C-alpha positions as CSV (number, residue, x, y, z in Angstrom):
1,M,41.4,-64.7,94.9
2,P,41.0,-62.9,91.6
3,K,37.9,-60.9,90.9
4,P,35.5,-62.5,88.4
5,R,35.7,-60.6,85.0
6,R,32.5,-59.0,83.8
7,N,32.2,-58.9,80.1
8,P,30.2,-56.1,78.6
9,P,27.2,-57.0,76.4
10,L,28.7,-58.0,73.0
11,A,26.3,-56.0,70.9
12,S,26.8,-52.7,72.6
13,A,30.6,-53.0,73.2
14,V,31.9,-54.5,69.9
15,F,29.2,-53.9,67.4
16,P,27.3,-50.8,68.1
17,F,24.1,-50.8,66.2
18,K,21.2,-48.5,65.6
19,R,17.9,-50.1,66.7
20,R,15.6,-50.4,63.7
21,K,12.2,-48.8,63.8
22,P,9.3,-51.2,63.8
23,V,7.7,-51.7,60.4
24,P,4.6,-49.4,60.2
25,H,1.4,-51.2,59.3
26,Q,3.1,-54.6,59.3
27,F,-0.1,-56.3,58.2
28,V,0.3,-54.8,54.7
29,L,3.8,-56.4,54.3
30,D,2.3,-59.7,55.6
31,A,-0.5,-59.5,53.0
32,M,2.1,-58.8,50.2
33,A,4.2,-61.9,51.2
34,P,3.0,-64.0,48.3
35,L,4.9,-61.6,45.9
36,S,8.2,-61.8,47.9
37,P,8.4,-58.0,48.1
38,Y,11.5,-56.1,49.3
39,T,11.6,-52.9,51.2
40,R,13.8,-49.8,51.3
41,P,13.7,-46.8,53.6
42,M,12.4,-43.7,51.8
43,F,11.6,-40.3,53.2
44,G,11.6,-41.8,56.7
45,C,9.0,-44.3,55.6
46,L,9.2,-47.8,54.2
47,A,8.9,-48.3,50.5
48,I,7.6,-51.7,49.2
49,Y,8.9,-52.9,45.8
50,V,7.7,-55.9,43.8
51,N,10.2,-56.9,41.1
52,D,11.3,-53.6,39.6
53,K,8.2,-51.5,40.7
54,I,7.6,-49.4,43.7
55,V,4.0,-50.1,44.7
56,L,3.4,-48.8,48.2
57,I,4.9,-46.8,50.9
58,L,4.1,-47.3,54.6
59,R,4.1,-44.2,56.8
60,D,3.5,-43.9,60.5
61,K,5.2,-40.8,61.9
62,P,4.3,-39.4,65.3
63,E,4.8,-35.8,64.2
64,S,2.9,-34.6,61.1
65,T,0.4,-37.4,61.1
66,A,-1.8,-36.1,58.3
67,D,-0.2,-38.4,55.7
68,N,0.2,-41.5,57.8
69,G,-1.1,-44.6,56.2
70,V,-0.5,-46.5,53.0
71,W,0.7,-44.5,50.0
72,L,-0.2,-45.8,46.5
73,A,2.3,-45.3,43.6
74,T,-0.1,-44.4,40.8
75,A,-0.7,-41.8,38.1
76,E,-3.3,-39.0,37.9
77,E,-5.1,-40.8,35.1
78,H,-6.0,-43.6,37.6
79,H,-7.3,-41.4,40.4
80,E,-10.9,-41.4,39.4
81,S,-11.1,-45.2,39.1
82,L,-9.2,-45.8,42.3
83,C,-11.4,-43.3,44.2
84,R,-14.4,-45.6,43.4
85,E,-12.5,-48.4,45.1
86,F,-11.1,-46.3,47.9
87,P,-13.5,-43.4,48.8
88,N,-11.2,-42.1,51.5
89,M,-8.1,-42.0,49.2
90,R,-6.6,-38.5,48.7
91,S,-3.5,-36.7,47.5
92,I,-0.5,-36.6,49.9
93,Q,-0.5,-33.2,51.7
94,V,3.2,-33.2,52.7
95,L,4.2,-32.9,49.0
96,G,2.7,-29.4,49.0
97,K,0.7,-29.8,45.8
98,P,-3.1,-29.9,45.6
99,V,-3.0,-33.1,43.4
100,T,-0.2,-35.5,43.5
101,A,0.4,-38.8,41.6
102,W,1.0,-40.4,44.9
103,Q,-2.2,-41.1,46.8
104,V,-2.7,-42.0,50.5
105,L,-5.1,-44.3,52.2
106,P,-5.2,-42.4,55.5
107,A,-4.5,-44.4,58.7
108,D,-7.2,-42.4,60.5
109,A,-10.0,-43.4,58.1
110,A,-12.6,-45.7,59.5
111,D,-11.9,-48.3,56.7
112,F,-8.1,-48.0,56.7
113,E,-7.2,-51.7,57.3
114,E,-9.9,-52.9,54.8
115,A,-8.7,-50.4,52.2
116,A,-5.1,-51.2,52.7
117,L,-5.7,-55.0,52.3
118,R,-7.8,-54.3,49.2
119,A,-4.8,-52.3,47.8
120,C,-2.6,-55.3,48.5
121,E,-5.1,-57.6,46.6
122,L,-4.9,-55.2,43.6
123,V,-1.1,-55.3,43.6
124,I,-1.1,-59.1,43.9
125,A,-3.6,-59.3,41.0
126,G,-1.2,-57.2,38.9
127,D,-3.5,-54.1,38.7
128,P,-1.7,-51.7,36.3
129,R,-3.1,-48.7,38.2
130,I,-0.7,-49.3,41.2
131,G,3.1,-49.3,40.8
132,K,5.8,-47.4,39.1
133,V,9.2,-48.3,37.8
134,P,11.5,-45.7,39.4
135,G,13.6,-43.8,36.9
136,S,17.3,-44.0,37.1
137,R,18.7,-41.1,38.9
138,S,21.8,-41.0,36.7
139,A,19.7,-41.2,33.6
140,A,17.7,-38.1,34.7
141,I,20.9,-36.2,35.5
142,K,22.4,-37.1,32.0
143,T,19.2,-36.0,30.3
144,R,19.3,-32.6,32.1
145,R,23.0,-32.2,31.3
146,S,22.6,-33.1,27.6
147,S,19.7,-30.8,27.1
148,A,21.4,-27.8,28.8
149,P,24.0,-27.1,26.0
150,K,21.3,-27.3,23.3
151,A,19.2,-24.8,25.1
152,R,22.1,-22.4,25.5
153,S,23.2,-22.7,21.9
154,A,19.5,-22.0,20.8
155,A,19.4,-18.9,23.0
156,K,22.8,-17.7,21.5
157,R,21.4,-18.1,18.0
158,R,18.3,-16.1,18.8
159,T,20.4,-13.2,20.3
160,N,22.9,-13.2,17.4
161,S,20.2,-13.0,14.7
């Protein structure tokens, strides 16, 4: 009598895959659902986009927990008004600058969930203080390349005169 054949689990034998990390602060993504956002991994976190704007980043890393929470894509000019809405908001420490355009609603704050949901409400309402259109990487490289020869030729003229 032949031995019964045992088939290995299909997923691990034929299609090895990397298990996805759970979405940090899933409730934020759920609250953003009316806008049909899409996500992309960024810096080991999860970036949330609405149309062409990056609006939030969700971070929950077990090591270096100081900046865990919801990152707001904003500009320095909006910090003061956003601080009135989010008293615990602060600059992101991991970026190494005292003041950063990106701000964080820290996960360890007492009002974290309430603040994060309020940020979602602002994004849904189209608040112009939250969200940035990311610049094209190739455009930034082209700009740097095209300005370099001009700078060199200007320096040559100064030394030759």
